[in-house]
C-alpha positions in Angstrom: 110.2 -50.8 20.9 107.7 -51.4 23.7 107.4 -47.7 24.7 106.9 -46.8 21.0 104.1 -49.4 20.7 102.5 -48.0 23.8 102.7 -44.5 22.5 101.3 -45.6 19.2 98.3 -47.3 20.9 97.7 -44.2 23.0 97.8 -42.1 19.9 95.3 -44.3 18.1 92.9 -44.3 21.1 93.2 -40.5 21.3 92.4 -40.2 17.6 89.3 -42.4 18.0 88.1 -40.3 21.0 88.6 -37.2 18.9 86.5 -38.6 16.2 83.8 -39.5 18.7 83.8 -35.9 20.0 83.7 -34.4 16.5 80.9 -36.7 15.3 78.8 -36.6 18.4 79.4 -33.3 20.2 76.0 -33.2 21.8 73.6 -36.2 22.1 69.9 -36.1 21.5 68.2 -37.2 24.7 66.2 -40.4 24.6 65.5 -40.8 28.3 62.3 -42.6 29.0 59.9 -42.1 31.9 61.8 -44.6 34.1 65.1 -42.6 33.8 66.6 -45.2 31.5 68.3 -44.2 28.2 67.4 -46.0 25.0 64.3 -47.3 23.2 62.2 -50.1 24.7 62.4 -53.5 22.9 60.8 -56.9 23.6 62.8 -60.0 24.3 60.8 -63.0 23.2 61.5 -66.7 23.9 59.4 -69.5 22.4 59.6 -73.2 23.4 57.6 -76.0 21.7 57.6 -79.7 22.3 54.7 -81.6 20.6 56.1 -84.7 22.3 59.3 -85.8 24.0 60.3 -88.7 21.8 63.9 -88.8 20.6 62.8 -90.2 17.2 60.9 -87.0 16.4 63.3 -84.7 18.2 66.9 -86.2 18.2 68.2 -83.3 20.3 65.7 -83.6 23.0 68.4 -84.5 25.5 70.2 -81.2 24.7 67.0 -79.1 25.1 65.7 -80.7 28.3 67.8 -81.5 31.4 66.6 -84.4 33.5 67.3 -84.6 37.2 66.7 -87.1 39.9 64.2 -89.9 38.8 62.9 -88.1 35.7 63.3 -90.0 32.4 62.2 -89.8 28.7 59.8 -92.5 27.6 60.4 -93.2 23.9 57.4 -95.6 23.8 55.0 -93.0 25.0 56.9 -89.9 23.9 56.6 -88.4 27.4 58.6 -87.2 30.3 58.1 -89.6 33.2 58.6 -88.8 36.9 59.6 -91.2 38.4 61.0 -93.6 35.8 58.5 -96.4 35.4 61.1 -98.8 34.0 63.3 -98.8 37.0 63.2 -101.9 39.2 63.8 -100.2 42.5 61.0 -99.0 44.8 59.1 -96.1 43.2 58.2 -94.6 46.6 59.8 -91.5 47.8 61.2 -90.5 44.4 61.7 -86.9 43.1 62.7 -85.6 39.8 62.8 -82.5 37.5 62.7 -81.9 33.8 64.1 -78.4 33.1 64.5 -76.5 29.8 68.3 -76.4 29.5 68.7 -72.7 28.7 67.8 -69.8 31.1 65.0 -67.5 30.1 64.8 -63.8 30.9 61.9 -63.3 33.2 62.7 -60.0 35.0 64.0 -56.6 34.0 66.5 -55.9 36.9 66.4 -52.1 36.3 62.6 -51.6 36.5 61.9 -54.9 38.5 59.2 -55.6 35.9 58.3 -59.3 35.5 58.0 -60.8 32.0 54.7 -61.8 30.5 54.5 -65.5 29.7 52.0 -68.1 28.6 52.4 -71.8 28.7 50.2 -74.9 28.0 51.0 -78.5 28.6 49.3 -81.9 28.6 49.8 -84.2 31.5 48.6 -87.5 32.9 48.9 -89.3 36.2 49.0 -93.1 35.7 49.4 -95.9 38.2 52.6 -98.0 38.1 52.8 -101.7 37.9 53.5 -103.8 41.0 56.8 -105.5 41.5 59.0 -106.7 44.3 60.2 -104.1 46.8 63.0 -104.1 49.3 60.7 -103.1 52.0 57.6 -105.2 51.3 56.0 -107.7 49.0 54.8 -105.0 46.5 55.9 -101.5 45.8 52.4 -100.2 44.8 49.7 -101.8 46.8 48.1 -98.4 47.2 47.7 -96.1 44.2 48.3 -92.4 44.3 51.2 -89.9 44.4 52.1 -86.5 45.4 51.6 -84.5 42.2 53.2 -82.4 39.5 54.3 -78.8 39.4 55.2 -76.3 36.6 58.2 -74.6 38.2 60.3 -71.5 37.7 63.6 -71.9 39.5 67.0 -70.1 39.6 69.2 -73.1 38.6 69.2 -76.3 36.6 70.8 -78.7 39.1 68.7 -78.7 42.3 66.2 -81.4 43.0 63.6 -81.0 45.8 62.4 -83.4 48.4 60.1 -86.3 47.6 56.7 -86.7 49.1 54.6 -83.6 49.7 57.5 -81.3 48.7 56.7 -82.2 45.0 60.4 -82.1 44.1 60.2 -78.3 44.4 62.3 -77.4 47.4 64.7 -79.2 49.8 66.3 -78.4 53.1 69.3 -77.0 51.4 67.2 -74.2 49.8 67.5 -71.1 51.9 65.5 -67.9 51.8 67.6 -66.6 48.9 66.4 -69.5 46.7 63.7 -67.9 44.6 61.1 -70.3 43.1 57.6 -70.1 41.7 55.4 -73.2 41.1 51.9 -74.0 40.0 51.1 -77.4 41.6 48.6 -80.0 40.5 48.4 -81.9 43.8 46.7 -85.3 44.3 47.6 -85.7 48.0 45.9 -84.1 51.0 48.6 -82.8 53.3 46.9 -80.7 56.0 50.3 -79.6 57.4 50.9 -77.7 54.2 47.4 -76.2 54.1 46.0 -78.5 51.3 42.2 -78.3 51.1 41.8 -81.8 49.6 43.5 -84.4 47.4 42.4 -82.8 44.1 43.6 -79.2 44.0 45.7 -76.6 42.2 48.0 -74.4 44.2 50.2 -71.3 43.5 53.4 -71.5 45.5 55.6 -68.4 45.8 59.0 -69.3 47.3 57.4 -71.8 49.7 56.0 -75.3 49.6 52.9 -73.9 51.3 50.5 -72.5 48.6 49.5 -68.9 48.8 46.3 -69.7 46.9 44.6 -73.1 46.5 41.8 -74.0 44.1 39.6 -77.1 44.2 39.9 -78.8 40.8 36.5 -80.4 41.3 34.9 -77.0 40.9 35.6 -77.2 37.2 34.8 -80.9 36.8 38.4 -82.1 36.8 39.7 -85.2 38.7 43.5 -85.0 38.4 43.9 -88.7 39.5 41.4 -90.3 37.1 44.0 -91.5 34.6 42.8 -89.2 31.8 45.0 -86.7 29.9 44.5 -83.1 31.2 45.7 -79.8 29.8 46.6 -76.7 31.7 46.8 -73.1 30.3 48.7 -70.6 32.4 48.9 -66.9 31.3 50.7 -64.2 33.1 50.6 -60.5 32.3 53.8 -58.9 33.7 52.7 -55.3 33.2 49.4 -55.8 35.0 50.8 -58.4 37.5 47.8 -60.6 36.6 47.5 -64.4 36.2 44.9 -66.7 34.6 44.9 -70.5 35.0 42.6 -72.7 33.0 42.3 -76.5 33.4 40.5 -79.0 31.2 40.8 -82.1 29.2 43.4 -82.5 26.4 41.8 -82.3 23.0 38.7 -80.6 24.3 37.6 -77.0 24.0 39.4 -74.2 25.7 37.7 -73.8 29.1 35.6 -70.6 29.3 35.9 -70.5 33.1 39.3 -70.0 34.7 40.0 -71.9 37.9 42.1 -68.8 39.0 42.0 -65.3 37.7 43.4 -62.5 39.8 46.3 -60.1 40.6 49.6 -61.8 41.4 53.0 -60.1 41.7 55.8 -62.5 40.9 58.7 -60.0 40.8 59.9 -60.6 44.4 60.3 -64.3 43.5 62.1 -63.8 40.2 65.7 -63.3 39.0 66.6 -61.8 35.7 67.3 -65.2 34.2 65.6 -68.4 35.5 64.8 -71.9 34.3 61.4 -73.3 33.6 60.2 -76.9 33.6 58.4 -79.5 35.7 59.0 -81.3 39.0 57.1 -84.2 40.6 57.5 -86.7 43.4 56.0 -89.7 45.1 55.6 -90.5 48.8 54.3 -93.5 50.6 52.1 -94.1 47.5 53.4 -94.4 43.9 52.2 -92.8 40.7 53.8 -92.0 37.3 53.6 -88.3 36.4 53.6 -88.0 32.6 54.1 -84.7 30.6 53.0 -85.3 27.0 53.5 -81.9 25.3 54.6 -78.4 26.3 54.5 -75.0 24.7 56.0 -71.9 26.4 56.3 -68.3 25.3 57.7 -65.3 27.3 58.1 -61.6 26.4 60.2 -59.3 28.6 61.0 -55.6 28.1 64.6 -54.3 27.8 66.1 -50.9 27.1 68.7 -50.5 24.5 71.6 -48.5 25.8 72.8 -45.4 23.9 76.5 -44.4 23.7 77.7 -43.3 27.1 80.8 -42.1 28.9 82.1 -45.7 28.8 82.8 -45.4 25.1 83.5 -41.7 24.5 83.8 -39.6 27.6 82.9 -36.3 26.0 79.9 -37.7 24.1 77.2 -36.7 26.6 76.8 -33.1 28.0 75.1 -33.0 31.4 73.0 -30.1 32.7 73.6 -28.2 35.9 71.2 -30.3 38.1 72.2 -33.7 36.7 69.5 -33.4 33.9 70.6 -34.2 30.4 70.5 -31.1 28.1 67.8 -31.6 25.5 69.3 -30.1 22.4 70.0 -31.2 18.9 73.3 -31.3 17.1 74.3 -27.9 15.9 77.9 -28.4 14.9 78.6 -27.0 11.4 79.6 -29.7 8.9 82.3 -27.5 7.5 84.2 -27.2 10.8 83.8 -30.9 11.6 85.2 -31.9 8.2 88.2 -29.6 8.5 89.1 -30.9 12.0 88.8 -34.5 10.7 91.1 -33.7 7.9 93.7 -32.1 10.2 93.5 -35.0 12.6 94.1 -37.6 9.8 97.1 -35.7 8.5 98.7 -35.4 11.9 98.1 -39.1 12.6 99.7 -40.2 9.3 102.8 -38.1 9.9 103.3 -39.6 13.4 102.8 -43.1 12.1 105.5 -42.7 9.4 108.0 -41.2 11.9 107.3 -44.1 14.3 107.8 -46.7 11.7 111.1 -45.2 10.5 112.7 -45.2 14.0 111.4 -48.6 14.9 112.7 -50.1 11.7 116.1 -48.6 12.3 116.2 -49.8 15.9 115.2 -53.4 14.9 118.1 -53.6 12.3 120.6 -52.7 15.0 119.3 -55.1 17.6 118.6 -58.0 15.2 122.1 -59.5 15.6 121.6 -59.8 19.4 118.2 -61.5 19.2 118.2 -65.1 20.6 115.4 -67.2 19.2 114.1 -69.7 21.8 112.2 -72.8 20.8 108.5 -72.6 21.5 107.6 -74.7 24.5 104.8 -77.1 23.6 102.1 -77.3 26.2 101.0 -80.8 27.0 97.2 -81.2 26.6 95.5 -81.6 30.0 92.4 -83.6 30.5 89.5 -81.3 31.4 88.6 -83.0 34.6 92.1 -83.8 35.8 92.7 -82.4 39.3 95.1 -79.5 39.4 96.5 -76.8 41.6 94.5 -73.6 41.9 95.9 -70.2 42.7 94.6 -68.2 45.7 93.3 -65.6 43.2 91.3 -68.2 41.3 89.7 -69.5 44.6 89.1 -65.9 45.8 87.4 -65.0 42.6 85.2 -68.1 42.6 84.0 -67.5 46.2 83.7 -63.7 45.8 86.6 -63.1 48.2 85.3 -65.8 50.6 82.1 -63.9 51.1 79.9 -64.9 54.0 77.0 -65.4 51.6 79.0 -68.2 50.0 79.5 -70.2 53.3 77.8 -73.6 53.2 79.2 -75.1 56.4 81.9 -75.1 59.0 83.5 -77.4 61.5 86.7 -77.6 63.7 88.8 -78.0 60.6 87.7 -75.0 58.6 84.9 -73.4 56.5 83.3 -74.6 53.3 82.3 -72.2 50.6 80.2 -72.5 47.4 82.0 -71.1 44.4 81.8 -70.8 40.6 85.0 -71.2 38.5 85.6 -69.2 35.4 84.4 -72.0 33.2 81.1 -72.0 35.0 81.6 -75.1 37.1 80.1 -75.0 40.6 82.5 -76.2 43.3 82.7 -76.6 47.0 85.9 -75.1 48.6 87.1 -76.4 52.0 89.4 -73.8 53.5 91.4 -75.2 56.4 91.7 -72.7 59.2 95.1 -71.6 60.4 94.1 -72.6 63.9 93.6 -76.2 62.8 96.8 -76.2 60.7 98.9 -74.8 63.6 97.3 -76.4 66.6 98.5 -79.9 65.9 101.7 -79.2 64.1 100.3 -80.4 60.8 102.8 -80.8 58.0 101.3 -78.7 55.2 103.4 -80.3 52.5 102.4 -83.7 53.6 98.7 -82.6 53.7 98.9 -81.3 50.1 100.6 -84.5 49.0 97.8 -86.7 50.4 95.2 -84.4 48.8 96.9 -85.1 45.5 96.8 -88.8 46.2 93.1 -88.9 47.1 92.2 -86.7 44.1 93.4 -89.4 41.7 90.9 -91.9 43.2 87.5 -92.2 41.5 84.4 -94.0 42.7 80.7 -93.3 42.2 80.2 -92.8 45.9 83.2 -90.4 46.4 82.9 -86.7 45.8 85.4 -85.9 42.9 88.2 -83.6 43.9 88.8 -80.9 41.3 92.1 -79.7 42.8 93.7 -77.9 45.7 95.4 -74.7 46.7 98.6 -74.3 48.6 99.5 -70.6 48.4 100.5 -68.0 50.9 100.3 -70.7 53.7 96.7 -71.3 52.8 95.6 -74.9 52.2 92.2 -75.5 50.5 90.5 -78.4 48.7 88.2 -77.9 45.7 85.4 -80.5 45.4 82.5 -80.8 43.0 79.5 -79.0 44.3 76.4 -81.2 45.1 73.3 -79.1 45.1 71.2 -81.3 47.4 73.5 -80.6 50.3 74.7 -82.9 53.0 72.9 -85.7 54.7 73.0 -83.7 57.9 70.4 -81.3 56.5 68.1 -84.1 55.3 68.4 -86.4 58.4 68.1 -83.7 61.1 66.2 -81.1 59.1 62.5 -80.2 59.0 61.4 -83.2 56.9 61.6 -86.9 57.4 64.0 -89.0 55.2 62.2 -92.3 54.4 63.8 -95.6 55.4 64.4 -96.8 51.8 66.6 -93.7 51.2 68.4 -94.1 54.6 69.2 -97.8 53.9 70.6 -96.9 50.4 72.7 -94.1 52.0 74.3 -96.6 54.5 75.1 -99.0 51.6 76.6 -96.2 49.5 78.9 -95.0 52.3 79.9 -98.5 53.2 80.9 -99.2 49.6 82.9 -96.0 49.4 84.9 -96.7 52.5 85.5 -100.3 51.4 86.9 -99.0 48.1 89.2 -96.5 49.8 90.5 -99.2 52.2 91.2 -101.5 49.3 93.5 -98.8 47.9 95.3 -98.6 51.3 93.7 -95.2 51.9 91.2 -93.8 54.5 88.7 -91.1 54.8 89.4 -90.0 58.4 86.4 -87.8 58.7 83.3 -90.1 58.5 80.2 -88.4 59.8 76.8 -87.4 58.5 78.0 -83.9 57.5 80.6 -85.5 55.2 78.0 -87.4 53.3 76.3 -85.5 50.4 73.4 -86.3 48.0 73.8 -85.9 44.3 70.9 -85.1 41.9 69.9 -88.8 41.9 69.9 -88.8 45.7 72.8 -91.2 45.7 75.1 -90.8 48.7 78.6 -89.6 48.0 81.4 -89.3 50.6 83.4 -86.1 50.7 85.1 -83.7 53.1 88.1 -85.9 53.7 90.1 -85.7 56.9 93.4 -86.4 54.9 96.2 -86.6 57.5 96.8 -87.0 61.2 99.2 -85.0 63.3 102.7 -84.7 61.8 104.2 -86.0 65.0 102.6 -89.4 64.4 104.5 -92.0 62.4 103.2 -93.3 59.1 103.0 -96.8 60.6 100.7 -95.6 63.4 98.6 -93.6 60.9 98.1 -96.6 58.6 97.1 -98.8 61.5 94.7 -96.3 63.1 93.0 -94.4 60.2 91.1 -97.3 58.7 90.0 -98.6 62.1 88.8 -95.1 63.0 86.9 -95.1 59.7 85.1 -98.3 60.8 84.3 -96.8 64.2 83.0 -93.6 62.6 80.9 -95.6 60.2 79.3 -97.4 63.2 78.3 -94.1 64.7 77.1 -92.9 61.3 74.9 -95.9 60.8 73.3 -95.6 64.3 72.6 -91.9 63.6 70.9 -92.8 60.3 68.7 -95.4 62.0 67.8 -93.2 65.0 67.4 -90.0 63.1 69.3 -88.1 65.8 72.9 -87.0 66.5 75.0 -89.0 68.9 75.0 -86.1 71.4 72.0 -83.9 71.5 71.5 -80.9 73.7 68.4 -79.2 75.1 67.8 -75.5 74.8 69.5 -74.7 78.1 72.6 -76.5 76.9 72.4 -79.6 79.1 72.9 -83.0 77.7 69.6 -84.5 76.6 69.0 -88.1 77.6 72.2 -90.0 76.9 74.9 -90.8 74.4 73.3 -92.5 71.4 76.0 -95.2 71.4 75.4 -95.9 75.1 71.7 -95.9 74.5 72.0 -98.4 71.6 74.0 -100.8 73.8 71.5 -100.5 76.6 68.6 -101.3 74.3 70.7 -104.3 73.0 71.1 -105.6 76.5 67.3 -105.4 77.1 66.7 -106.9 73.6 64.7 -103.7 72.7 66.8 -102.4 69.8 63.6 -101.5 67.9 63.2 -98.5 70.3 66.3 -96.9 68.8 64.7 -96.7 65.3 63.4 -93.2 64.4 59.7 -93.1 65.1 59.2 -90.2 62.7 59.4 -92.5 59.8 56.0 -94.0 60.8 55.0 -97.5 59.7 56.7 -97.3 56.3 59.9 -98.9 57.5 61.4 -102.4 57.4 62.0 -103.0 61.1 64.1 -106.1 60.5 66.3 -104.2 58.1 66.6 -101.2 60.5 67.6 -103.5 63.4 70.1 -105.2 61.2 71.8 -101.9 60.4 71.8 -100.9 64.1 73.5 -104.2 64.9 76.1 -103.5 62.3 76.7 -100.1 63.8 77.2 -101.5 67.2 79.5 -104.2 65.8 81.7 -101.4 64.3 82.2 -99.7 67.6 83.8 -102.8 69.2 87.5 -102.8 69.9 89.3 -104.3 66.9 90.6 -107.1 69.1 87.1 -107.9 70.2 85.4 -108.3 66.8 85.4 -105.0 65.0 84.8 -105.9 61.3 86.5 -104.5 58.2 84.5 -102.4 55.8 84.6 -105.2 53.2 82.9 -107.4 55.8 80.4 -104.6 56.5 79.4 -104.4 52.8 78.7 -108.2 52.9 76.6 -107.7 56.0 74.5 -105.0 54.3 74.0 -107.1 51.1 73.0 -110.1 53.2 75.9 -112.0 51.7 77.4 -112.6 55.1 75.8 -113.4 58.4 76.3 -110.8 61.2 78.4 -112.1 64.1 76.6 -112.3 67.4 77.1 -109.2 69.5 78.4 -109.5 73.1 75.5 -109.6 75.6 76.7 -106.5 77.4 78.5 -103.4 76.3 82.4 -103.3 76.4 83.6 -101.4 79.4 86.2 -99.3 77.5 83.7 -98.1 75.0 82.9 -94.6 76.1 86.0 -92.7 77.3 86.2 -89.0 76.3 89.9 -88.5 75.7 92.4 -87.1 73.2 91.4 -89.8 70.7 88.2 -87.8 70.0 89.9 -85.8 67.2 91.3 -89.0 65.8 87.8 -90.4 65.5 86.4 -87.3 63.9 84.5 -85.9 66.8 83.4 -89.2 68.2 84.8 -90.7 71.4 86.3 -94.0 70.4 88.0 -96.8 72.3 91.7 -97.0 72.6 93.5 -98.9 69.9 95.5 -101.9 70.9 
């Protein structure tokens, strides 16, 4: 029966191919000057938002994606970055508002950019003053960093606050293509800004390739009035015009910028358009009141090719398509079609006769099995992945997908078949074999951890245990790890650092309350989501299989506390525990030893990262440093639990007094290093 069906399908395909050959023996050439077949068509996209109120546009949340500190203001009918209604400090905020659907902005075959024009009304307004965690007021100085119209490759990345304008962050590499027109109200000489009232064109970099003084056209971006920008780009000419004026006024006759500009190196075929903004040491509300956008890109319709009917196209000797018209006589074509139809009908009748006879003979031997009902599975429930699914998601574990590595394995960025972005931690065989790790026990603990949910824990989507491979699949967080932000090019402000320490402490306290542990606490295991909230991931899972469960339960949570102490000190100091100079020699000293030495001299303020400048709560920073030192004590000498640490950070509990001098057994480098996740920790008693 199966072979007959296969034969029947083969016969049907052969018949269709025969008809293709008969109907189209020779194809009329339609090759254009670029060597592409098919007529040229225009692909047009039109976006219009007269305002951003949910009352006039109930589906506004489906059309526009808000990231970071961006929010819709129903009262004003605007997009606000940052959210003026929030009660936290508005400094060092970043957000994006992105049109939810990608737009075709580049023809990949000809590398021709699309033409587009956009106009939007915007206003910069000062926020109201209110209490701040780091000072009496959050807005004693007015001002902000500015607003950008952006073209970016994804809809989930948020850039850095401050002068980065929410456009780029440290996790964005050279492959991250982005275009922005910035309306900047801050003077940052390190980025080449001419003044605090300028317009800049940014091509894949936060440093503008072209800057224009807005005062030249009589515009003061920070005067509180509503401005309107008109941006027109001619993709065929590679030419851009930018006009800037007041909303409701006449279209400005003089452009602030008009000149050639090739965007094609910074575009992908499909990209996302929208706005980003940020605040730094000064606060400001960036409002977008209305927005229109139209794009037109060229595409080529594809004519029938060898993919559909192999004999449809006749090629010339030198690879050139033969330019002839169809000359097949209609009489011969009709006769061949008639013969083919008759033959096909005869074969079908014979096939049906023999299949019916065979089915009657075998019908008595057929056993009907009940249909197994598949239990519905929640869409976000962790599950086991196959090695083929993971390989497909990471493009066969391509080096281009690597986002990090450590002694345990390599992390890859991947995309599942349903479009979800994930982070895959692939444990190395060397790590699994070197310590006699029980793979089944490891997979069992992964399953246990995956059922735990907390806002400050990275969700685990599943795992893979196949062909002696062990992998964990996490949700992908586009803002990268804290490592990149803390030790990268920029400077993470203290308000963010303090919130990160609180978030990690709450995550560990929750895990310990469930009789679980993280076992890999360090800055590279802390990630930032789109709201810049810290989430703890990259779990360590199990210890060596030779250790007893009793030993593991006693040690793991205490090791977490010690690791958190080192983590808190690194956040305060803005440096790793051990840093090396260019020649590979140890630079200065161990951060933990340095912290205790400054404690003995009562000069703990010297440990605080000086790059943060004056915008830091010194009392708060010293308190976090003391908590970090307290966590590195021996558990018999006063090491707190994570629940107590959370109380210390929220000021609900007084911090116990530290010993006047450092413990002697605090800095041995021994086999316990792996147990403490790369940190040397005191022996457990």
